C-alpha positions in Angstrom: 79.3 22.7 65.8 82.1 21.7 64.4 85.0 22.6 61.6 84.5 21.0 58.6 87.6 18.9 56.8 89.6 19.3 54.1 92.7 17.8 52.0 95.4 20.7 51.5 96.0 19.8 47.7 99.2 17.7 47.0 100.6 17.8 50.5 97.7 15.4 51.4 97.1 16.7 55.0 93.7 16.8 56.0 93.0 19.5 58.3 90.0 21.4 59.1 88.6 24.2 56.8 89.0 27.0 59.6 92.4 27.4 60.8 93.5 29.6 64.1 96.1 32.3 63.2 98.6 32.7 66.0 99.4 36.3 65.1 98.0 37.8 68.1 98.6 35.0 70.6 101.0 36.0 73.3 103.4 38.1 70.5 104.0 41.9 72.1 104.6 42.9 68.8 100.8 42.0 67.4 98.5 44.9 66.6 96.5 45.5 70.2 93.6 44.7 68.5 93.9 41.3 68.2 96.3 40.7 71.3 95.9 37.6 73.7 98.8 37.7 75.8 98.3 35.9 79.2 99.3 32.4 78.5 96.1 31.7 80.4 93.6 33.2 77.7 95.6 31.8 75.0 95.3 28.2 76.4 91.9 28.7 77.0 91.3 30.3 73.6 93.5 26.7 71.9 91.3 24.8 73.9 87.9 25.9 72.7 89.4 26.0 69.1 90.1 22.5 69.2 86.6 21.2 71.0 85.1 23.1 68.0 87.5 20.9 65.7 90.0 23.6 64.8 93.3 20.6 63.7 95.6 23.9 62.4 97.1 26.2 64.1 99.0 28.6 62.0 102.3 30.0 63.2 105.6 32.0 62.7 109.1 32.6 63.8 108.3 36.1 63.5 105.4 36.1 66.0 107.8 35.0 69.0 105.6 32.9 70.4 106.1 29.3 69.3 107.6 28.3 72.9 104.7 29.3 74.9 102.6 27.4 71.9 104.1 24.6 71.8 104.1 24.5 75.9 100.2 25.2 75.7 99.8 22.5 73.4 101.2 19.7 75.6 99.9 20.7 78.7 96.4 20.7 77.2 94.0 17.3 77.0 92.0 18.0 73.9 94.5 18.4 71.2 93.7 16.7 68.5 96.0 13.7 67.6 95.6 15.2 63.9 96.6 18.7 64.5 98.6 20.1 61.7 101.0 22.8 63.2 102.1 25.1 60.0 105.1 27.5 60.7 107.1 29.8 58.6 110.0 31.9 58.3 111.6 34.9 56.6 109.7 38.1 57.1 112.4 40.6 56.3 115.3 38.2 58.0 116.5 36.3 54.6 115.6 33.2 52.5 119.0 31.2 53.0 119.1 27.8 53.8 121.1 28.1 57.1 118.7 30.6 58.5 115.6 28.3 57.1 117.1 25.1 58.8 117.9 27.1 61.8 114.4 27.9 61.9 113.1 24.3 61.4 115.3 23.3 64.7 113.9 25.9 66.6 110.4 25.7 66.0 110.9 21.5 65.9 112.2 21.9 69.8 109.7 24.7 70.8 106.5 22.8 69.8 108.2 19.4 70.9 108.0 17.9 67.1 109.7 15.6 65.3 108.6 16.6 61.8 106.8 19.9 60.9 104.2 19.0 59.0 103.9 22.5 56.7 107.1 24.9 56.7 105.9 28.0 54.7 108.7 30.8 53.7 107.2 34.2 54.8 106.7 36.8 52.9 109.2 36.6 50.3 108.5 40.2 47.9 110.4 40.3 44.7 112.1 38.6 42.2 115.7 39.1 44.1 114.0 37.3 47.3 113.1 34.2 45.0 116.8 34.1 43.2 117.8 33.8 46.6 115.1 30.9 47.9 115.9 29.0 44.4 119.9 29.2 44.8 122.4 26.8 45.6 122.2 28.6 48.9 119.2 29.2 49.1 115.8 28.5 51.3 114.1 25.7 48.6 117.5 23.1 48.1 117.7 23.1 52.2 114.0 22.4 52.8 114.0 19.5 50.3 117.1 18.6 52.2 115.2 19.0 55.4 112.2 16.7 53.9 114.5 14.0 52.9 115.9 14.1 57.0 112.3 13.7 57.7 112.1 17.1 59.6 109.6 18.8 57.2 106.7 17.5 55.4 105.2 19.9 53.1 106.4 23.0 52.1 105.0 26.3 50.8 105.1 30.2 50.3 103.3 32.6 52.3 103.1 36.2 51.3 100.2 39.0 50.6 102.3 39.9 47.3 101.0 38.4 44.5 104.1 38.2 41.4 105.9 35.5 44.1 102.5 33.3 44.7 101.9 33.2 40.8 105.7 32.6 40.7 105.7 30.1 43.0 102.8 28.0 41.6 103.9 28.1 37.9 107.6 26.9 39.3 105.7 23.9 40.5 108.1 23.6 43.2 105.3 24.6 46.2 102.7 22.5 48.1 100.9 25.2 49.6 100.1 28.6 48.8 99.5 31.0 51.8 97.9 34.5 50.8 96.6 37.1 53.2 94.0 39.5 52.3 94.1 38.4 48.9 90.4 37.0 48.5 88.1 39.2 50.4 85.0 40.9 49.7 87.2 44.1 49.6 90.0 42.4 47.2 89.2 39.3 45.1 93.0 39.7 43.2 94.1 36.1 44.3 91.2 34.9 42.1 90.6 38.0 39.1 94.8 37.4 38.3 94.3 33.3 38.5 96.2 32.4 40.8 94.1 29.9 42.6 92.9 28.2 39.4 96.7 27.7 38.6 97.6 26.3 41.9 94.4 24.3 41.7 95.2 23.1 38.1 98.7 21.8 39.9 96.6 20.8 42.9 98.5 22.9 45.1 96.6 23.6 48.9 95.6 27.2 49.0 95.4 28.9 52.5 93.7 32.2 53.0 94.5 34.0 55.9 93.3 37.5 56.8 89.5 36.9 55.7 88.4 40.3 57.6 91.3 42.3 55.7 93.0 43.2 58.9 90.5 44.2 60.5 87.8 46.3 58.9 85.2 43.4 58.0 85.8 42.5 61.4 84.7 45.5 63.2 82.6 46.9 60.4 83.2 51.3 60.2 79.5 52.5 61.6 80.9 53.7 65.1 84.1 52.3 64.9 86.6 55.6 65.6 89.8 54.1 63.7 88.8 51.5 61.4 91.7 49.4 60.3 92.9 48.0 57.2 95.9 45.7 57.5 96.2 47.0 61.2 96.8 50.3 59.4 94.3 53.2 59.3 92.2 52.5 56.5 91.7 55.2 53.7 88.8 57.0 53.7 87.4 55.9 50.5 87.5 52.5 51.2 86.0 52.9 54.7 83.2 54.5 52.8 83.1 51.6 50.3 82.7 48.9 53.7 80.0 51.1 55.1 78.1 50.6 51.7 78.7 46.8 52.2 78.0 47.0 55.8 74.4 48.7 55.1 74.0 46.0 52.3 74.6 43.1 54.5 72.2 44.8 57.3 69.3 45.1 54.6 69.9 41.3 53.9 69.9 39.7 57.4 73.9 39.1 57.8 76.4 41.2 60.0 79.2 42.1 58.3 81.6 39.7 59.6 79.3 36.6 59.2 79.0 38.0 55.5 82.8 38.0 55.0 83.8 34.6 56.9 80.6 33.1 54.3 82.3 34.8 51.2 86.1 32.9 51.6 84.2 29.8 52.7 82.3 29.9 49.8 84.9 30.0 47.5 85.8 26.1 46.3 89.1 27.1 45.0 90.3 27.9 48.7 91.0 25.1 50.8 91.6 26.8 54.3 90.7 29.8 55.9 92.6 31.1 59.1 91.4 33.7 61.1 92.6 35.8 64.2 89.9 35.4 67.1 90.3 37.3 70.3 87.4 35.4 72.4 85.5 32.0 72.2 82.7 34.2 70.9 84.6 34.9 67.9 85.3 32.0 67.7 82.1 30.3 67.8 80.5 32.9 65.2 83.7 32.2 62.5 82.8 28.2 62.7 79.2 28.5 62.6 79.4 30.3 59.3 80.4 26.8 57.9 76.7 25.3 58.8 74.8 28.7 57.4 73.4 28.7 53.9 74.0 32.0 52.3 73.1 32.8 48.8 76.4 33.4 46.5 74.3 36.1 44.3 74.0 38.0 48.2 77.7 37.7 48.7 78.6 38.8 45.5 76.3 41.9 45.5 78.1 43.1 48.8 81.2 42.7 47.0 80.1 45.2 44.5 78.4 47.4 46.7 81.6 48.0 48.1 83.7 47.7 45.0 87.0 50.2 45.8 90.1 51.7 44.0 92.6 48.7 44.5 95.5 50.8 44.7 93.6 52.2 48.6 94.2 48.7 49.3 97.3 47.9 48.2 96.1 46.5 44.1 97.6 43.4 43.0 100.9 44.0 43.8 100.1 44.4 47.4 103.5 45.3 49.2 101.9 48.3 51.8 98.4 48.6 53.1 98.0 52.1 50.7 99.4 54.0 48.6 103.2 55.4 48.9 102.2 58.7 48.3 99.7 58.6 51.3 102.2 57.2 53.9 103.0 59.3 56.8 106.0 61.0 56.5 107.9 59.3 59.2 107.1 55.7 57.5 108.1 56.7 54.1 111.7 57.7 56.0 111.8 55.1 57.6 111.4 52.8 54.7 113.4 55.3 52.7 110.8 55.9 50.0 
C-alpha cells in the first residue's frame, strides 16, 4: 500500500502525501519515546518508508543526524529518484544570513546533494526573529542568493507558533509553511485562524508535522502511565479530553491513532502530513489510513468530544505546551520566566 502523491504548492515539488520525520532517527536529543538510534534500525525504517512510497524526508540541523541519514540513504538500493530532502535551521541558534549559508553547506555535504530541494527556517517565534530574517544581513536575502547560486530550491518557515506563520504568508516571500501540532483532533488553530486558507490563496505549500501532538493521540491515555503532549506531561484536563475522544473513537470502530491520521489527511488545505515512527508496523498503519474511507462527520465528532481549553495546549499563540504558571519551577527558572 503506497503513499499517494501531491504537489507542494508554488514550490512545484511533487511528493508523497505522507512524509517521514527525522527527529527521532539517530538523534539522542529527541524524546526516548520516538528514538530509533542504531544505524541499522534507522536504515531499515527508511527502507520501509521508501518501499511504501514515501518520498519526503524531513530533517533539521538541530536533529544532529544528517550525516548518518545521508550515509543511510546513499547505501540503500531503493531510494526513490524523486526523493525530496527538506531541512531547516534556526531553533534558537539565530537567523543571520551567514548562519543559514553555513547550515546549507553542511546539509549539502551531509546528504551528498548538489541542491537542497526545500530549506526552511526553524522556529522563528516573534517579531524580533522576523526582523532579523528579513533584515539586510538576515536569512531571507541570503536564501535568495543561495537560490540564485542553485544551492537551494524552495524556501519556507517551520514553526509551531502561529503569528510568524501568518506573517510569513502575508509577506508572500515563502514557498512553504510547516506547522507542528496546529491541525489535529485537539487543536485546529491552523485552520480556524485562517492560516491555511490564506496560504492556499497564495499557492503556498502546507506541511503538518506531529499529527499525534507528540505523542498523545498516538498512544491514547487508557493504560498509559504518563501521556505526553508535545513530549511534556499532558495537563490533567487534556488527558481527560483525550480519554473522551478515545472512547468515542472506539465506539465508532476506530483506533485513536487511525482517527488522528485520518483527520489530518482529510483536510484538503494540507498538502503533506509528516509523521515520526519507531517501527515498520507504525509506518504501515499510518500509510494505510489513506486508503480507508472514514466519514468526516465521525472525525469532527471526535474532535468535539475532545474539546479542551486551548490555553492548556499552548493556545493559538503556541510557544510552550502548557501555561507558564503550570511549568515546573526549575523550567521557569531555566527560561527566566
